[in-house]
C-alpha positions in Angstrom: -0.1 0.1 -0.2 3.1 2.3 -0.1 3.1 5.1 -2.4 5.7 7.8 -3.5 6.5 10.0 -0.7 5.6 14.1 -1.0 8.4 16.4 -1.1 7.8 18.4 1.9 8.6 22.1 2.2 10.9 23.5 4.7 10.0 26.9 6.8 11.8 28.7 9.1 9.9 31.2 11.5 10.6 32.5 15.1 9.0 31.2 18.1 8.3 31.8 21.9 10.2 28.5 23.0 13.2 26.9 23.4 15.6 27.7 20.6 18.1 25.5 21.9 16.3 22.3 20.8 14.3 23.2 18.1 15.6 25.5 15.0 12.5 25.6 13.3 8.9 26.4 15.3 5.9 28.3 15.0 5.0 31.4 16.7 1.3 31.5 16.2 -1.3 28.8 16.8 -0.8 27.6 13.1 0.3 24.5 11.8 1.4 24.3 8.3 -0.1 21.8 5.8 3.5 20.5 5.1 6.3 21.7 7.1 9.6 20.4 8.3 11.0 20.8 12.0 14.8 20.3 12.6 15.9 19.1 15.9 19.3 19.0 17.5 19.5 16.3 19.9 22.7 17.3 21.3 21.3 20.4 22.6 18.3 18.5 24.6 20.2 18.8 27.6 19.8 22.2 28.3 16.0 22.0 28.7 14.4 22.0 31.9 10.7 21.2 32.5 8.5 23.4 34.3 5.7 21.4 35.8 2.2 22.8 35.9 0.2 21.7 38.9 -2.6 19.1 38.2 -5.0 17.0 40.2 -3.9 13.3 39.5 -6.6 10.3 39.9 -6.8 6.7 38.8 -9.4 4.1 38.7 -10.8 1.0 37.2 -13.6 -0.1 35.3 -15.0 -3.7 34.5 -15.5 -4.6 30.7 -16.1 -7.3 28.6 -14.3 -8.8 25.6 -15.6 -11.8 23.8 -17.5 -13.1 26.5 -14.6 -13.0 29.0 -14.3 -10.4 31.9 -11.4 -7.6 32.1 -10.4 -4.8 34.0 -9.4 -1.3 32.3 -7.1 1.2 34.6 -7.4 4.9 33.7 -5.4 7.8 35.0 -6.7 11.6 34.8 -4.6 14.8 35.2 -6.6 17.9 35.7 -5.5 21.3 35.9 -8.2 23.9 35.1 -11.5 22.1 35.3 -13.0 24.1 32.8 -10.6 22.7 30.1 -11.4 19.7 28.0 -9.7 16.6 27.6 -7.3 15.1 25.5 -6.7 10.9 25.6 -3.1 10.0 25.5 -1.9 6.8 24.1 1.8 6.4 24.5 4.3 3.6 25.5 4.8 4.3 29.4 2.1 2.1 31.2 1.7 1.0 34.8 3.0 4.2 36.3 2.0 5.9 39.2 -0.6 8.5 38.5 0.9 11.8 40.0 4.3 10.7 38.4 2.5 10.2 35.0 1.0 13.6 35.6 4.1 15.3 36.2 5.8 13.7 33.2 6.5 15.5 29.7 3.7 13.7 27.7 1.2 15.0 29.9 2.6 18.4 30.9 2.7 19.0 27.3 -1.1 18.9 27.3 -1.7 20.7 30.4 0.3 23.3 29.7 -1.6 23.7 26.3 -5.0 24.2 27.9 -6.2 20.6 28.1 -6.8 18.2 30.7 -5.3 14.4 30.5 -6.9 10.9 30.2 -5.0 7.8 29.8 -5.7 4.0 29.8 -3.0 1.3 30.5 -3.0 -1.2 27.9 -4.0 -4.9 28.8 -1.6 -6.2 31.0 0.0 -3.1 32.5 -0.7 -1.7 35.8 -4.0 -2.5 37.0 -5.3 -3.5 33.5 -5.7 -7.0 33.2 -5.5 -9.2 30.1 -2.3 -9.5 27.7 -1.0 -6.9 25.7 -2.0 -7.2 22.3 0.2 -4.7 20.3 -2.8 -2.0 20.2 -5.2 -4.8 18.9 -8.8 -5.1 19.6 -8.7 -6.1 23.2 -6.7 -2.9 24.0 -9.5 -0.9 21.9 -11.9 -2.0 24.1 -10.2 -1.4 27.1 -9.4 2.1 26.2 -13.2 2.9 25.0 -14.4 1.9 28.5 -11.6 3.2 30.4 -11.9 6.7 28.8 -15.6 6.8 29.1 -15.6 6.0 33.0 -13.0 8.6 33.2 -14.3 11.4 31.6 -17.9 11.1 32.1 -19.6 14.0 30.9 -16.7 16.2 30.4 -15.8 17.6 26.9 -13.4 15.3 25.1 -11.4 16.8 22.0 -9.1 15.0 20.8 -7.0 11.8 21.1 -3.0 11.8 20.8 -1.3 8.6 20.1 2.5 7.8 19.6 4.5 4.4 18.8 2.3 1.8 19.1 0.0 4.0 20.9 -1.1 5.3 17.2 -2.5 1.9 16.8 -4.8 1.8 19.6 -5.8 6.1 19.3 -6.9 5.5 15.6 -9.2 2.5 16.4 -10.8 4.0 19.7 -10.9 7.1 17.8 -13.7 5.5 15.3 -15.8 5.0 18.3 -16.2 8.3 19.5 -18.3 11.0 18.1 -17.6 14.7 18.4 -13.7 14.4 18.4 -12.4 17.4 16.7 -8.7 16.2 16.0 -6.3 13.3 15.8 -2.6 13.8 16.7 -0.2 10.8 15.5 3.4 10.7 15.8 6.0 7.9 14.8 3.5 5.6 14.4 2.5 2.4 12.7 -0.2 2.8 10.1 0.2 -0.4 8.0 2.1 -3.4 9.6 2.5 -5.0 6.2 4.8 -2.6 5.3 6.4 -2.6 8.7 6.8 -6.0 8.4 8.8 -5.9 5.5 10.7 -2.7 5.8 11.2 -2.4 9.9 14.9 -2.7 11.0 13.8 -3.7 14.4 14.0 -7.8 15.0 11.6 -7.3 18.0 8.8 -5.6 15.9 9.2 -8.3 13.1 9.0 -10.9 15.6 5.9 -9.3 17.4 4.1 -9.0 14.1 4.9 -12.8 13.4 3.6 -14.0 16.7 0.4 -11.8 15.8 -0.2 -13.7 12.7 0.4 -17.0 14.3 -1.9 -16.1 17.3 -4.7 -14.0 15.5 -4.6 -15.3 12.3 -5.5 -13.5 8.9 -7.2 -10.7 10.9 -4.0 -9.7 12.9 -2.7 -7.2 10.7 -6.0 -5.7 9.6 -7.2 -5.1 13.2 -4.0 -3.0 13.7 -3.5 -1.3 10.2 -5.3 1.8 10.0 -4.4 2.6 6.4 -6.7 -0.3 5.4 -10.0 1.7 6.7 -9.9 5.5 7.4 -13.3 5.8 7.5 -14.8 7.4 11.0 -11.6 9.1 11.7 -11.8 13.0 13.1 -11.9 15.5 10.5 -8.5 17.1 11.5 -5.6 14.8 11.6 -1.9 16.1 12.5 0.7 13.6 11.7 4.6 13.9 12.7 7.3 11.5 11.9 11.0 11.3 11.9 13.0 10.6 8.7 15.3 8.4 10.5 12.8 6.0 11.9 13.7 2.8 11.2 11.3 0.7 13.5 8.0 2.3 12.2 9.5 3.3 9.2 8.6 6.7 7.3 7.5 5.4 4.1 4.2 4.1 5.6 3.3 7.5 7.4 3.9 9.1 4.0 1.6 6.6 2.4 -0.8 7.1 5.2 -0.6 10.9 4.9 -1.5 10.5 0.9 -4.2 8.4 1.7 -6.1 10.9 4.4 -5.6 13.6 2.1 -8.3 12.0 -0.2 -11.0 11.9 2.3 -10.0 14.3 5.5 -11.2 17.9 5.8 -7.7 18.6 7.2 -4.5 16.7 7.3 -1.4 18.4 8.0 2.4 16.3 8.3 5.5 17.4 10.1 8.7 16.0 8.7 11.0 15.7 11.8 14.7 16.0 10.6 17.3 15.0 13.3 15.6 12.4 15.3 14.9 8.5 15.0 12.0 6.6 16.3 12.6 7.3 19.9 12.6 11.0 19.9 14.5 12.3 23.0 11.4 13.7 25.4 12.9 17.2 25.5 12.5 17.5 21.8 9.3 15.8 21.5 7.7 17.9 24.0 8.3 21.1 22.2 7.1 19.4 18.8 3.7 18.3 20.9 3.6 21.9 22.0 3.6 23.3 18.4 1.1 21.2 17.2 -1.1 21.3 20.1 -1.1 25.5 19.9 -2.9 24.9 16.4 -5.7 23.0 17.3 -8.9 23.8 18.0 -10.7 23.4 21.3 
């Protein structure tokens, strides 16, 4: 399903931000249709995170999946109670709630006028079950966990990163009213990943999924195969040197989304690999979050 990658424009504008990390940022709440952000990982050590206060809360909810009972653990980080929520889907699970709320990913949202909800994937923290690489069990747990945590409070968007993009995209299909979806260094087509990833661990994981889940294993975890019912605004960012979730599948996904979505933006990250330094990642996320509606 891979298509020829698009050529991305470079831009350079000034910003109120930490220029030791980014050499190309945005000054206003605007995110270019195609843009390039250059980061210098060597300068990340100079960045100091100033933590905004929030109230951390955690709980669990029981749910059923294929006639079996499971438990989903959720965490919320609430700053201003009038702010809407964003659901985060990352790679850190099973951590203590207050620590999570003080960490960079939650702080990127809190410092941009958003409260945070996250759900531990199966097998992590107090969430029961077995990690299924963002598949149907993860989606079911995320769906019920987010609803239990947020209640009647407004939920405006999802932000998924790494394998979290799989759960984020499929869960987003089940939420009406989401205004946007942010996806970074993600997995969009596991057939392409299987052929091109340089990660032996990822290739072995995909092979195991095919053994356990059969023909549906990749389809259930490849959003590029069916993009219907996603939010009307999607912001993608991907590192050029990502050899784990290769950028070619993100480029192809970007091309496909442009045929159906109202607004799609893509940020081409120069200077980072799959595991972006959190200091640089914080700034990339802040740039995108500033551009999105509440």
